[in-house]
N, C-alpha and C positions, 0 to 999 in steps of 0.2 A: 385677301382674305374674306373680306366681306361680301364677294360675289359667291365663294364656296360656301358660305353660311345662308345666304340667301338661296342658292339652288338647294342646298339640303332642306332647307325649311318648306320650300316650296314642293319638293319631292314628298316630303312626309306629309304636307296638307293633300296634296293629291291621291296619295295612295292610303290615307287613313280612312276615307269612306269605303274602300274596297274592304277592309279588315271586317268590316258589318257584316258581310255576306261569306264569309268563312264558315260560320256556322250552321248556315242555312242549308237544307237540302237541294241537290240540283234539280233543276227545272225540269218537268216532263217534256216530252215530244208533241203532246195535244192528244186529241180524241182519235183512236184508230179508225180508218175506214173500212168498208167491206172489201170481200174479196172480187167482188163484181166490179165496184169502183177501180180497184187497182188495175183489174183485166183490161178495162177501158183506157188506162192512162198509161200502159206499158209501151215502151218505146220499141221494141224488137221481137224479131222471131227466133225462138230459142233453137229452132231447126236448121237454121241457116244464118250463119254470121259472116259478112264478106268484108274483109278488111284490106284497102288498097291506098297504097301510098304511091303516089305519082311523081316521082322526082326527075325533073328533066332538065337539069342545069348543063352547062356546057363550058368547056374551057376551050378555046380556040384563038389562034392568031396571037399567042403571048410569047414573050422571049424572055430569057433570064440568062443574064451573063454575069461571070464573077460573082456567083452565089455561094454563100457558105451555109450549109443548113446545120441544124443542131440535132442533140438526141432528145428525146421525150421520156422521161422517167417518173413513175408513179412510185411514190415511196412507201414503206411500210408504215401503216396508220393513217394514210390518206383519207380512208373512208370511215377513220373510227368516229363514234358518236352521230354516224349520218342514218336517216331512216327514209325510208320511200323508195322511189325510182331515181336511180342515179344514171347519167350518162356521161362518158368520157369521150371527148373528140380530141385527137392530137394530130398535128400536122408538123412533119419534118421536111417539108418539100418546097419548091416555089411553083407559082401557077397552078396552085392545088384549088379545086373546087370541093367544099366539104359539105355535104349534105346529109342530115340527119333526120330521122323520124321515129317516133314511137308511138306504138297504138296498144292501149290498155284496154281489155274487156274484162269487166267486172260481173259476174253472174250470182245473183242471189238465189239461193234455192233451199230447199229443206235438207238438214243434214242426212 
């Protein structure tokens, strides 16, 4: 019981300074830079985007005997409350090479 009380007091002591920031406005991102500076620092060419994923794995000289494989199921709600980009890789076999890649292109432009 003493350990629980000490832990609760420690958590309270650690979080109480954060409460002081709750009423403050969020920080700004800083001074904007000019269009010319942004043009000099941009990382790509909007007219040509080349995405290449080179996946070259091999499965060779393998054997599998007396192998029992199962089923893969994704149940209702498996992705509930998730956000962002999700990837699911499932394997029901033996001697399987699973290679996966994701490329995300983000373009910021005038609406």
